[in-house]
C-alpha positions as CSV (number, residue, x, y, z in Angstrom):
1,X,7.1,-22.5,-18.4
2,X,7.1,-18.3,-18.1
3,X,6.7,-15.8,-14.9
4,X,3.4,-14.0,-15.3
5,X,3.3,-12.0,-12.4
6,X,6.5,-9.6,-12.2
7,X,7.8,-9.0,-8.2
8,X,7.9,-5.8,-6.6
9,X,11.4,-3.7,-5.7
10,X,10.5,-5.7,-1.5
11,X,9.2,-9.3,-3.8
12,X,12.3,-9.6,-5.4
13,X,14.9,-8.1,-2.0
14,X,12.8,-11.2,0.2
15,X,13.3,-13.6,-2.9
16,X,16.8,-13.0,-2.8
17,X,17.4,-12.6,0.7
18,X,15.9,-16.9,0.7
19,X,18.4,-17.5,-1.7
20,X,21.2,-16.6,0.2
21,X,20.9,-17.9,3.0
22,X,20.1,-21.5,1.8
23,X,23.1,-20.6,0.3
24,X,25.1,-20.4,3.5
25,X,24.1,-23.1,5.1
26,X,20.6,-22.0,6.7
27,X,17.6,-23.9,6.1
28,X,15.3,-23.7,8.2
29,X,13.9,-20.8,6.6
30,X,10.5,-18.3,8.5
31,X,9.8,-15.2,5.8
32,X,7.4,-13.5,7.7
33,X,4.6,-11.7,5.7
34,X,1.6,-9.1,6.7
35,X,-1.2,-9.3,4.6
36,X,-1.4,-8.4,1.6
37,X,2.2,-7.9,0.1
38,X,2.1,-10.1,-1.8
39,X,3.4,-13.9,-0.2
40,X,2.4,-15.9,-2.8
41,X,4.1,-14.8,-5.7
42,X,7.4,-13.9,-3.5
43,X,7.5,-18.0,-2.3
44,X,6.3,-19.2,-6.0
45,X,9.3,-16.6,-7.9
46,X,11.4,-19.1,-5.1
47,X,9.4,-22.5,-7.0
48,X,9.5,-21.9,-9.7
49,X,13.7,-20.9,-9.5
50,X,14.5,-24.8,-7.5
51,X,12.6,-26.1,-11.1
52,X,14.4,-23.9,-13.4
53,X,17.5,-25.6,-11.1
54,X,16.1,-28.9,-11.7
55,X,14.9,-29.3,-8.3
56,X,11.6,-31.0,-7.6
57,X,9.8,-28.9,-5.0
58,X,6.8,-29.5,-2.6
59,X,4.5,-27.3,-1.3
60,X,2.6,-28.1,1.9
61,X,-0.7,-26.2,3.6
62,X,-1.9,-26.4,6.6
63,X,-5.8,-27.5,5.1
64,X,-6.7,-30.0,2.5
65,X,-9.3,-27.3,1.4
66,X,-6.1,-25.4,0.1
67,X,-4.7,-27.5,-1.9
68,X,-6.1,-26.1,-5.2
69,X,-6.2,-22.7,-3.8
70,X,-2.7,-23.0,-3.6
71,X,-2.1,-24.3,-7.2
72,X,-3.9,-22.5,-8.8
73,X,-2.2,-19.5,-6.7
74,X,1.1,-20.8,-8.1
75,X,-0.7,-21.6,-12.1
76,X,-0.9,-18.2,-11.9
77,X,1.3,-16.8,-10.1
78,X,3.8,-18.7,-12.2
79,X,2.8,-20.4,-15.1
80,X,4.4,-24.0,-12.8
81,X,1.2,-26.8,-13.0
82,X,1.6,-28.9,-9.8
83,X,0.4,-32.5,-8.9
84,X,-2.3,-32.0,-6.2
85,X,-1.6,-35.0,-3.3
86,X,-4.5,-35.6,-1.9
87,X,-5.1,-38.1,1.4
88,X,-6.1,-41.6,-1.5
89,X,-3.2,-39.9,-4.1
90,X,-0.6,-41.0,-5.0
91,X,1.4,-38.6,-6.9
92,X,4.9,-38.0,-4.8
93,X,5.7,-40.8,-7.3
94,X,4.1,-38.2,-10.2
95,X,6.4,-37.2,-13.2
96,X,5.4,-33.6,-11.7
97,X,8.8,-30.7,-10.3
98,X,5.7,-29.5,-8.4
99,X,3.9,-31.5,-5.9
100,X,1.1,-30.2,-3.4
101,X,-0.1,-31.5,-0.5
102,X,-1.2,-31.3,3.0
103,X,0.9,-31.4,6.1
104,X,-0.7,-33.3,8.6
105,X,-1.0,-35.9,6.0
106,X,2.6,-36.4,5.6
107,X,3.1,-36.5,9.5
108,X,0.8,-38.5,9.4
109,X,1.3,-41.3,6.9
110,X,5.4,-40.7,7.3
111,X,5.4,-40.8,3.3
112,X,8.5,-39.1,2.4
113,X,10.4,-41.2,4.3
114,X,9.9,-43.8,1.4
115,X,11.9,-41.2,-1.1
116,X,15.7,-40.6,-0.9
117,X,16.3,-37.4,0.8
118,X,17.3,-35.9,-2.4
119,X,14.3,-36.5,-4.8
120,X,12.6,-33.3,-2.9
121,X,14.9,-30.1,-3.1
122,X,12.7,-27.6,-1.3
123,X,10.0,-27.6,0.3
124,X,8.0,-25.0,1.0
125,X,5.3,-24.0,3.3
126,X,2.0,-21.8,2.4
127,X,0.7,-20.0,5.6
128,X,2.7,-21.6,8.1
129,X,1.0,-19.2,11.0
130,X,-1.5,-21.9,10.8
131,X,0.6,-25.3,12.3
132,X,1.3,-27.2,15.6
133,X,3.7,-27.4,17.9
134,X,4.7,-31.4,16.3
135,X,4.6,-30.5,12.7
136,X,7.6,-27.8,13.1
137,X,9.0,-30.1,14.5
138,X,8.4,-32.2,12.0
139,X,10.0,-29.9,9.4
140,X,12.4,-29.7,11.7
141,X,12.9,-32.5,11.0
142,X,13.2,-32.7,7.4
143,X,16.0,-30.4,7.6
144,X,17.9,-31.6,10.3
145,X,17.4,-35.0,9.3
146,X,16.8,-35.6,5.7
147,X,18.5,-33.1,4.8
148,X,15.7,-30.8,3.0
149,X,15.6,-26.8,3.3
150,X,12.0,-25.7,4.6
151,X,11.5,-22.2,3.0
152,X,7.9,-21.1,5.5
153,X,5.7,-18.0,4.7
154,X,3.6,-16.5,7.8
155,X,2.0,-14.1,9.1
156,X,3.7,-13.9,12.4
157,X,0.7,-11.6,15.2
158,X,-2.9,-12.0,14.6
159,X,-5.7,-8.4,14.8
160,X,-5.2,-9.0,18.2
161,X,-1.6,-8.8,18.3
162,X,-0.4,-12.0,19.3
163,X,1.4,-14.6,17.9
164,X,0.0,-18.0,16.2
165,X,1.3,-21.1,17.5
166,X,2.8,-21.9,14.4
167,X,4.5,-18.4,14.4
168,X,5.9,-19.2,18.4
169,X,7.5,-22.3,17.4
170,X,8.7,-21.4,14.0
171,X,10.7,-18.4,15.4
172,X,11.9,-20.5,18.4
173,X,13.3,-23.3,16.0
174,X,13.9,-21.2,12.7
175,X,17.7,-20.6,11.1
176,X,17.1,-17.4,10.0
177,X,13.8,-14.6,10.1
178,X,13.2,-12.1,6.7
179,X,11.1,-9.9,6.8
180,X,8.8,-8.5,4.4
181,X,9.2,-4.8,5.6
182,X,5.9,-2.5,5.0
183,X,4.5,0.8,6.2
184,X,2.0,2.1,8.4
185,X,0.1,4.8,6.2
186,X,2.1,7.4,8.2
187,X,4.9,5.5,7.4
188,X,6.5,4.1,9.7
189,X,7.4,0.8,10.4
190,X,4.0,-1.8,10.1
191,X,3.6,-4.2,12.7
192,X,1.3,-5.3,13.4
193,X,-2.3,-7.0,10.6
194,X,-5.6,-4.9,11.5
195,X,-8.4,-5.6,11.1
196,X,-11.5,-4.0,11.1
197,X,-15.0,-4.8,10.1
198,X,-17.8,-3.3,7.5
199,X,-17.4,0.1,9.8
200,X,-14.2,0.7,9.6
201,X,-13.4,-0.3,13.0
202,X,-10.2,-1.8,14.0
203,X,-11.7,-5.2,15.2
204,X,-9.2,-6.9,18.7
205,X,-11.7,-9.9,19.8
206,X,-12.7,-12.5,18.2
207,X,-11.9,-15.7,16.2
208,X,-8.5,-15.6,15.8
209,X,-9.3,-17.6,12.5
210,X,-12.6,-17.2,10.9
211,X,-13.3,-19.1,7.7
212,X,-15.0,-17.3,4.7
213,X,-15.5,-13.9,6.8
214,X,-15.9,-11.2,5.1
215,X,-13.2,-9.7,7.3
216,X,-10.5,-7.0,6.1
217,X,-6.9,-6.4,7.0
218,X,-4.7,-4.3,6.7
219,X,-1.1,-3.0,8.1
220,X,-0.4,-0.6,11.0
221,X,1.9,0.2,13.5
222,X,2.1,-0.3,17.2
223,X,0.8,3.4,17.4
224,X,-2.0,3.6,15.2
225,X,-3.2,-0.1,15.9
226,X,-3.5,1.0,19.3
227,X,-5.3,3.6,18.5
228,X,-7.6,2.1,16.0
229,X,-6.5,4.6,13.7
230,X,-6.6,3.7,10.0
231,X,-5.6,6.7,8.6
232,X,-7.2,10.4,7.3
233,X,-7.6,8.6,4.3
234,X,-9.1,5.6,4.9
235,X,-12.9,5.3,3.2
236,X,-14.5,1.9,4.0
237,X,-16.4,2.3,0.6
238,X,-13.3,2.1,-1.4
239,X,-11.4,-1.2,0.0
């Protein structure tokens, strides 16, 4: 197994911060990354580190249709091959060191309860902003009662500047929050995940999640998100 994609400095910093927090005993960790900063590469790197250390890793996606996507991202980023858990499958018993499954299935069936507490050394949640309140509290149970470190990756707020449900409860329950710093086109800290349409206009109304849409996103500071200003060099034809 060899890493196929090098980490950028800020991605390496995020990965190292996670390990530092775990070493300090903070095992409910929320990592917040804006769109386009490579959270997949970071979580894949953490998974690879844990596998090298001899752990089994369970990666959970919020929706069933994202399972194959998460497995493919992991393979392309690190070369790790994972088993993909289906509702009708039992590959949690497989020899694979990495298993990708859905948080809803595991919560509903309590399948993890059938295994020793140390069977999975790490649980990683992709797109954690889409978790429900009940799912967040289930993850808290896995940390506090089963002793399994849980690392959640996701966005903090949507394009309207409103917290996702999952992010709201994760911010309340996480032991530690690690935020990947990105900058607006003006050089200030980017705190907003702005959505823009095909005409290059910042959009602030609409459905929070639109599957299959051609919406585009960029990171802006508060001032330029409020103004809907994508910068003097923005060119919709180069996006």
